[in-house]
C-alpha positions as CSV (number, residue, x, y, z in Angstrom):
1,M,10.3,24.6,-6.8
2,I,14.0,24.0,-6.3
3,N,16.0,27.0,-5.1
4,G,18.8,28.0,-2.7
5,K,16.7,27.0,0.3
6,T,15.8,23.5,-0.9
7,K,17.1,20.8,1.4
8,V,19.0,17.9,-0.2
9,L,18.1,14.3,0.9
10,G,19.5,11.1,-0.5
11,L,20.2,7.4,-0.4
12,I,23.6,5.7,-0.2
13,G,24.1,2.1,-1.2
14,D,25.3,-0.2,-3.9
15,P,23.3,-0.7,-6.1
16,V,20.8,2.1,-5.9
17,E,19.5,2.2,-9.5
18,H,16.4,0.2,-8.7
19,T,15.4,2.2,-5.6
20,L,11.8,3.5,-5.2
21,S,12.7,5.8,-2.3
22,P,12.9,8.9,-4.5
23,V,9.2,8.3,-5.6
24,I,8.1,8.5,-1.9
25,H,10.3,11.3,-0.7
26,N,9.9,13.6,-3.7
27,T,6.1,13.0,-3.7
28,L,6.0,13.9,-0.1
29,S,8.0,17.1,-0.8
30,D,5.7,17.9,-3.7
31,I,2.4,17.6,-1.8
32,Y,3.5,18.7,1.7
33,E,2.1,22.2,2.4
34,G,3.6,24.3,5.1
35,G,7.2,23.0,5.2
36,E,10.5,23.6,3.4
37,S,11.0,22.1,0.0
38,A,13.4,19.1,-0.5
39,V,14.8,17.0,-3.3
40,Y,15.8,13.3,-2.9
41,V,18.6,11.7,-4.9
42,P,20.2,8.2,-4.9
43,F,24.0,8.2,-4.5
44,P,25.9,5.0,-5.4
45,V,28.6,4.3,-2.8
46,K,30.9,1.3,-3.1
47,R,32.1,-0.8,-0.2
48,G,34.9,0.9,1.7
49,G,33.6,4.4,0.7
50,V,31.2,5.1,3.5
51,E,33.4,7.3,5.6
52,A,34.4,9.5,2.7
53,A,30.8,9.6,1.5
54,L,29.5,10.8,5.0
55,K,32.2,13.5,5.3
56,G,31.4,14.7,1.8
57,A,27.7,14.7,2.4
58,F,28.1,16.7,5.7
59,S,30.4,19.2,4.0
60,L,27.9,19.7,1.2
61,G,25.1,20.4,3.7
62,I,23.0,17.3,2.9
63,Q,20.2,17.3,5.4
64,G,19.6,13.5,5.6
65,L,20.5,10.2,4.0
66,N,18.9,6.8,3.8
67,V,21.2,3.8,3.9
68,T,20.7,0.5,2.1
69,V,22.8,-2.6,1.5
70,P,25.7,-3.1,2.0
71,H,26.2,-0.2,4.4
72,K,23.6,-0.4,7.1
73,S,26.1,-1.6,9.7
74,A,29.2,-0.2,8.1
75,V,28.1,3.4,8.7
76,I,27.7,3.0,12.5
77,P,31.4,3.8,13.4
78,F,31.2,7.1,11.6
79,L,28.1,8.5,13.2
80,E,27.8,11.3,15.8
81,D,25.2,9.4,17.7
82,I,22.8,6.4,17.2
83,D,19.2,5.7,18.4
84,P,19.0,3.0,21.1
85,M,16.8,0.6,19.0
86,A,19.0,1.1,16.0
87,K,22.0,0.3,18.1
88,A,20.4,-2.8,19.5
89,I,19.4,-4.0,16.0
90,G,23.0,-3.3,14.8
91,A,21.9,-1.5,11.7
92,V,20.7,1.9,10.6
93,N,18.9,3.0,7.5
94,T,18.3,6.7,8.2
95,L,20.9,9.4,9.0
96,V,19.8,12.9,10.2
97,R,22.2,15.8,10.2
98,G,23.4,16.8,13.6
99,D,25.8,19.5,14.9
100,K,29.0,17.6,14.1
101,G,27.8,14.6,12.0
102,Y,24.9,12.3,11.4
103,V,22.6,10.6,13.9
104,G,21.5,7.1,13.0
105,Y,18.0,5.6,13.2
106,N,16.3,2.4,12.0
107,T,13.0,3.3,10.4
108,D,12.7,-0.2,9.0
109,A,11.6,-1.1,12.5
110,T,9.3,1.9,13.1
111,G,8.0,1.6,9.5
112,F,7.1,-2.0,10.1
113,I,5.3,-1.0,13.3
114,R,3.2,1.6,11.5
115,A,2.5,-0.8,8.6
116,L,1.3,-3.4,11.0
117,K,-1.0,-0.9,12.7
118,A,-2.4,0.1,9.3
119,F,-3.1,-3.6,8.6
120,G,-5.3,-3.5,11.7
121,K,-4.5,-6.9,13.2
122,P,-3.9,-7.3,16.9
123,V,-0.5,-8.6,18.1
124,E,-0.4,-7.9,21.8
125,G,-0.3,-11.1,23.9
126,K,0.0,-13.3,20.8
127,A,3.0,-15.3,19.5
128,A,4.8,-14.2,16.4
129,A,6.4,-16.6,13.8
130,V,9.2,-14.8,11.9
131,L,10.4,-16.7,8.8
132,G,14.1,-15.9,8.1
133,A,17.0,-14.5,10.1
134,G,18.6,-12.0,7.8
135,G,18.8,-8.2,8.0
136,A,15.1,-7.6,7.4
137,S,14.2,-10.1,10.1
138,R,16.4,-8.1,12.6
139,A,14.3,-5.0,12.2
140,V,11.1,-6.9,12.4
141,V,11.8,-8.9,15.6
142,F,13.1,-5.9,17.5
143,A,9.9,-4.0,16.4
144,L,7.7,-6.8,17.4
145,S,9.3,-7.0,20.8
146,S,8.2,-3.4,21.5
147,M,4.6,-4.1,20.5
148,G,3.6,-6.4,23.4
149,V,3.8,-9.8,21.7
150,S,4.2,-12.6,24.2
151,E,6.6,-14.8,22.2
152,I,8.7,-14.6,19.1
153,Y,9.7,-17.7,17.2
154,I,12.5,-17.2,14.7
155,F,12.7,-19.9,12.0
156,N,15.5,-20.2,9.5
157,R,17.1,-22.6,7.1
158,T,20.3,-22.5,9.1
159,P,19.7,-22.9,12.8
160,E,22.9,-21.1,13.9
161,R,21.8,-17.8,12.3
162,A,18.3,-18.0,13.9
163,A,19.9,-18.7,17.3
164,E,22.3,-15.8,17.0
165,L,19.4,-13.4,16.2
166,A,17.3,-14.9,19.1
167,A,20.2,-14.4,21.5
168,S,20.7,-10.7,20.6
169,L,16.9,-10.1,20.9
170,S,16.7,-11.8,24.3
171,E,19.3,-9.3,25.6
172,Y,17.2,-6.4,24.4
173,A,13.6,-7.6,25.1
174,K,13.4,-8.8,28.6
175,D,9.6,-9.1,28.7
176,C,9.3,-11.2,25.5
177,R,10.2,-14.9,25.3
178,V,12.3,-15.7,22.2
179,Y,12.9,-19.0,20.5
180,S,14.6,-20.2,17.4
181,G,14.7,-23.2,15.2
182,T,14.6,-24.6,11.6
183,Y,11.5,-24.7,9.4
184,D,11.2,-28.4,10.3
185,E,10.3,-27.4,13.9
186,I,7.5,-25.0,12.9
187,S,4.8,-27.3,14.1
188,T,5.7,-26.4,17.8
189,L,3.5,-23.3,17.2
190,Y,0.3,-25.2,16.5
191,D,-1.0,-25.3,20.0
192,R,-1.2,-21.5,20.4
193,E,-2.5,-18.3,18.7
194,F,0.2,-17.0,16.3
195,F,0.6,-14.7,13.3
196,V,3.4,-14.8,10.7
197,V,5.8,-12.3,9.2
198,Q,7.6,-13.7,6.1
199,C,11.1,-12.0,6.0
200,T,13.0,-14.0,3.4
201,S,13.3,-13.1,-0.3
202,V,11.6,-16.3,-1.3
203,G,8.8,-15.5,-3.8
204,L,10.3,-12.2,-4.9
205,A,10.0,-11.5,-8.6
206,P,11.1,-13.0,-11.0
207,D,11.0,-16.2,-8.9
208,I,7.3,-15.8,-8.0
209,E,6.4,-19.4,-7.5
210,G,8.5,-19.9,-4.4
211,C,7.2,-20.2,-0.9
212,V,9.4,-20.7,2.1
213,I,6.8,-23.0,3.9
214,D,5.1,-25.9,2.2
215,D,3.0,-27.1,5.1
216,G,-0.7,-26.6,4.7
217,E,-1.3,-27.1,8.4
218,F,0.9,-24.1,9.2
219,F,-1.3,-21.8,7.1
220,A,-4.5,-23.4,8.6
221,N,-3.3,-22.6,12.1
222,A,-1.9,-19.1,11.6
223,L,-4.2,-16.1,12.4
224,W,-2.9,-13.9,9.6
225,G,0.3,-13.2,7.7
226,M,2.5,-10.4,6.3
227,D,5.1,-10.9,3.6
228,I,7.7,-8.1,3.4
229,V,8.1,-8.9,-0.3
230,Y,5.9,-6.5,-2.3
231,K,6.5,-7.6,-5.9
232,P,4.5,-9.5,-7.0
233,A,1.7,-7.8,-5.1
234,K,0.3,-11.2,-4.1
235,T,3.1,-13.7,-3.3
236,Q,2.7,-17.4,-3.1
237,F,3.0,-17.0,0.7
238,M,0.0,-14.7,0.6
239,K,-1.9,-16.9,-1.7
240,R,-1.4,-19.9,0.7
241,M,-2.6,-17.8,3.6
242,E,-5.7,-16.6,1.7
243,A,-6.5,-20.1,0.5
244,A,-6.6,-21.1,4.1
245,G,-9.1,-18.3,4.8
246,K,-6.6,-16.1,6.6
247,P,-5.9,-12.4,5.8
248,A,-2.5,-11.5,4.4
249,C,-0.7,-8.3,3.1
250,N,2.5,-7.6,1.3
251,G,5.4,-5.4,2.3
252,L,4.7,-2.3,0.3
253,S,3.2,-0.5,3.3
254,M,6.4,-1.2,5.3
255,L,8.4,0.3,2.4
256,L,6.1,3.4,2.4
257,Y,6.1,4.0,6.2
258,Q,9.8,3.5,6.7
259,A,10.3,6.3,4.2
260,V,7.6,8.5,5.8
261,D,9.2,8.1,9.2
262,A,12.6,8.9,7.7
263,Y,11.1,12.0,5.9
264,E,9.6,13.2,9.2
265,K,13.0,12.9,10.8
266,F,14.8,14.6,7.9
267,M,12.4,17.6,7.8
268,G,11.4,17.9,11.5
269,T,7.7,17.6,10.5
270,T,4.7,15.3,10.8
271,V,3.2,13.7,7.7
272,S,-0.5,13.1,7.9
273,E,-2.0,9.7,7.0
274,L,-3.7,11.3,4.0
275,L,-0.4,12.6,2.6
276,A,1.3,9.3,3.4
277,L,-1.3,7.4,1.4
278,K,-1.1,9.8,-1.5
279,A,2.6,8.9,-1.7
280,G,1.7,5.3,-1.3
281,A,-0.5,5.6,-4.4
282,R,2.4,6.8,-6.5
283,L,4.5,4.1,-5.0
284,Q,2.0,1.4,-6.1
285,L,2.1,2.8,-9.6
286,C,5.9,3.0,-9.9
287,A,6.3,-0.5,-8.4
288,G,3.9,-1.8,-10.9
289,V,1.5,-3.3,-8.3
290,A,-1.5,-1.0,-8.5
291,D,-4.5,-3.2,-9.0
292,P,-7.0,-2.1,-11.6
293,I,-9.9,-0.4,-9.9
294,V,-13.6,-0.3,-10.9
295,L,-15.9,2.3,-9.4
296,I,-19.6,1.5,-9.2
297,G,-22.5,3.2,-7.7
298,C,-25.6,5.3,-8.4
299,M,-25.4,8.4,-10.5
300,G,-24.1,11.2,-8.2
301,S,-22.2,8.8,-5.9
302,G,-18.9,10.5,-6.8
303,K,-17.4,8.2,-9.3
304,T,-16.3,11.0,-11.6
305,S,-14.9,13.2,-8.8
306,V,-13.0,10.2,-7.3
307,S,-11.7,9.2,-10.7
308,N,-10.3,12.7,-11.2
309,C,-8.5,12.5,-7.9
310,L,-7.0,9.1,-8.9
311,K,-6.0,10.7,-12.3
312,K,-4.1,13.4,-10.5
313,L,-2.1,10.7,-8.7
314,G,-1.1,9.2,-12.1
315,F,-3.8,6.6,-12.7
316,E,-5.2,6.1,-16.2
317,V,-9.0,6.7,-16.0
318,L,-11.7,5.5,-18.4
319,D,-15.2,6.8,-17.9
320,A,-17.6,4.2,-19.4
321,D,-20.4,6.7,-20.3
322,A,-17.9,9.1,-22.0
323,E,-16.3,6.2,-23.9
324,I,-19.6,5.0,-25.2
325,E,-20.5,8.5,-26.3
326,R,-17.2,8.8,-28.1
327,R,-17.6,5.5,-29.9
328,S,-21.2,6.1,-30.9
329,G,-20.9,9.8,-31.7
330,M,-24.1,10.3,-29.7
331,T,-24.9,11.6,-26.2
332,I,-26.4,9.0,-23.8
333,N,-29.7,11.0,-23.9
334,R,-29.8,10.7,-27.6
335,I,-29.0,6.9,-27.5
336,F,-31.9,6.4,-25.1
337,E,-34.3,8.5,-27.3
338,E,-33.4,7.0,-30.7
339,Q,-32.3,3.5,-29.9
340,G,-33.7,2.7,-26.4
341,E,-32.2,1.6,-23.1
342,K,-31.5,-2.0,-24.3
343,A,-29.2,-0.7,-27.1
344,F,-27.3,1.4,-24.5
345,R,-26.9,-1.6,-22.2
346,D,-25.6,-3.7,-25.1
347,M,-23.0,-1.1,-25.7
348,E,-22.0,-1.2,-22.0
349,T,-21.6,-5.0,-22.2
350,G,-19.5,-4.8,-25.4
351,L,-17.2,-2.3,-23.7
352,L,-16.8,-4.5,-20.6
353,K,-16.0,-7.6,-22.7
354,E,-13.1,-5.6,-24.4
355,L,-11.7,-4.5,-21.0
356,S,-12.2,-7.8,-19.1
357,G,-8.8,-9.3,-18.4
358,K,-6.9,-6.5,-20.2
359,A,-6.7,-3.8,-17.5
360,E,-3.2,-3.1,-16.4
361,N,-1.3,-1.5,-13.5
362,G,-2.9,1.9,-12.6
363,F,-6.1,1.6,-14.6
364,V,-9.4,2.9,-13.3
365,L,-12.9,2.3,-14.8
366,S,-15.7,4.6,-13.8
367,A,-18.7,2.4,-14.5
368,G,-22.1,3.7,-15.5
369,G,-24.7,3.6,-12.7
370,G,-26.8,0.9,-14.4
371,M,-23.9,-1.3,-15.6
372,P,-24.2,-3.9,-12.8
373,V,-27.9,-4.5,-13.4
374,R,-27.1,-7.2,-15.9
375,E,-25.7,-10.4,-14.4
376,E,-23.2,-10.7,-17.2
377,N,-21.9,-7.3,-16.5
378,R,-21.4,-8.0,-12.8
379,E,-19.1,-10.8,-13.6
380,L,-17.2,-8.8,-16.2
381,L,-16.8,-5.9,-13.8
382,K,-15.3,-8.1,-11.1
383,K,-12.8,-9.6,-13.6
384,I,-11.5,-6.2,-14.6
385,G,-10.3,-5.3,-11.2
386,K,-11.0,-4.4,-7.6
387,T,-14.7,-3.3,-7.7
388,V,-15.6,-0.5,-5.2
389,Y,-19.1,0.5,-4.5
390,L,-19.4,4.2,-3.7
391,R,-22.5,4.2,-1.6
392,A,-24.4,7.5,-0.9
393,G,-27.7,8.2,0.8
394,V,-30.8,9.7,-0.9
395,S,-30.3,13.2,0.5
396,T,-26.7,13.3,-0.6
397,L,-27.6,12.1,-4.1
398,C,-30.5,14.6,-4.4
399,R,-28.1,17.4,-3.4
400,R,-25.5,16.4,-6.0
401,L,-28.0,15.8,-8.8
402,E,-30.2,18.8,-8.4
403,G,-30.6,20.6,-11.8
404,D,-28.7,17.8,-13.7
405,T,-30.4,17.4,-17.1
406,T,-27.9,14.9,-18.6
407,R,-29.5,11.8,-16.9
408,P,-32.2,10.1,-18.9
409,L,-33.6,8.2,-15.9
410,L,-34.1,11.4,-14.0
411,A,-36.1,13.2,-16.7
412,G,-39.6,14.4,-15.8
413,G,-39.3,15.7,-12.3
414,G,-39.8,14.0,-8.9
415,L,-36.1,13.7,-8.3
416,K,-36.2,12.2,-4.8
417,A,-38.8,9.6,-5.7
418,K,-36.8,8.6,-8.8
419,I,-33.5,8.3,-6.8
420,E,-35.3,6.2,-4.2
421,G,-36.6,3.9,-6.9
422,I,-33.2,3.5,-8.5
423,L,-31.5,2.7,-5.2
424,S,-34.3,0.2,-4.3
425,D,-33.8,-1.5,-7.7
426,R,-30.0,-1.5,-7.7
427,E,-28.7,-1.7,-4.1
428,A,-28.6,-5.5,-4.1
429,V,-26.8,-5.7,-7.4
430,Y,-24.2,-3.1,-6.3
431,M,-23.5,-5.2,-3.2
432,Q,-23.2,-8.4,-5.2
433,T,-20.7,-6.8,-7.5
434,A,-18.5,-5.0,-4.9
435,H,-15.3,-6.2,-3.5
436,E,-15.4,-3.2,-1.1
437,V,-18.1,-0.7,-0.1
438,I,-17.3,2.8,0.9
439,D,-20.0,5.1,2.5
440,T,-19.3,8.5,0.9
441,D,-21.8,10.8,2.5
442,D,-19.3,12.6,4.8
443,M,-16.2,12.1,2.7
444,T,-14.4,14.3,0.2
445,A,-13.5,12.8,-3.2
446,E,-9.8,13.0,-2.2
447,E,-10.5,11.1,1.1
448,I,-12.4,8.4,-0.9
449,A,-9.6,8.0,-3.4
450,V,-7.0,7.6,-0.7
451,R,-9.3,5.1,1.2
452,I,-9.5,3.0,-2.0
453,L,-5.7,2.9,-2.2
454,S,-5.1,2.1,1.5
455,F,-3.0,-0.9,2.2
């Protein structure tokens, strides 16, 4: 609801037409309960127009602004105040309305810290290899210096730029050793534990085949890696890491959390992790990098409820049982009674063959409970997308299925014994099919949906 009390937020930069920031901020505003409403709009501002833009924004009562290229440093002389880390970095991306003007922050740095924590990999006491020495690298190295890393190695194509960044970081981070060099010197890391943050634009769509490092030994020695590029969802850098058996993630979580941190500053509030990840789901969809999802599990495990939650976030959902009923013009009970279970399983396999390899961004398949029993189906399910086993205990399933007369395999009474038998028969095949397992007994459908979409 937009009214006279709605706060106006925005983004200044050039260009701004491609930005995904409105997706995050307007989603947060839509779903946040207990705060004031806000609306977020991108404003194109040409070089040389920053001072006039800030004066106009302040006069219009705009509560907060994000700043993107080419203005992240150009805005600094026109601010009322600036956060110490943003000042040290020499760039701001978030402006919060003060008494006489705007106060500058760098949530690229704090967003990176939060994204790294969400990835769950330890950094304290370890060496960090940062690839690239541009604007993104500045935020990353200053953030890393505050997280307890022992050493930071900045590698860049041109050594002068890497040395300049290393020198400015050394002045700020007294307890962290900082080195710089070219990519040819990267083997100096191989005698220590190090992780990698890829901060160049190499590998960014449409040039998705590029990788800034072409040394297999580098990937073999690294602990894990993060690429700040998020499109494609799996860059060549990430593929090289994973081929060496090392975990890797992209930069979409950094994009999300820098916006969440900015929103909290704009609105003077705290965004829960649940709400942040809901916004992240919309971000994945709009960025075109939401992997197809397949939900498997015993009847009553929550596949339908979780699918409905994902549908509310914008995902396209196909319920396999409902689709088979639609195509056959018969209920599943009737198919079992008139044609037998084998005929029904053949219908399932036929549907999976159609879907295999065709599922696109934002697609969810809610699979029938018995679909994975066939070996052929297990392989087809895994080809469609990320397969998630929603696992529930016998008591939970009994509670959810009590009184349900639509399940042919539960007909005839003895609910608990039937569920125990089904789980005994299927647990192994569910585990063989799953890319991820979620224990759902003590979780709501919404919590499960957000867990599936976590970065």
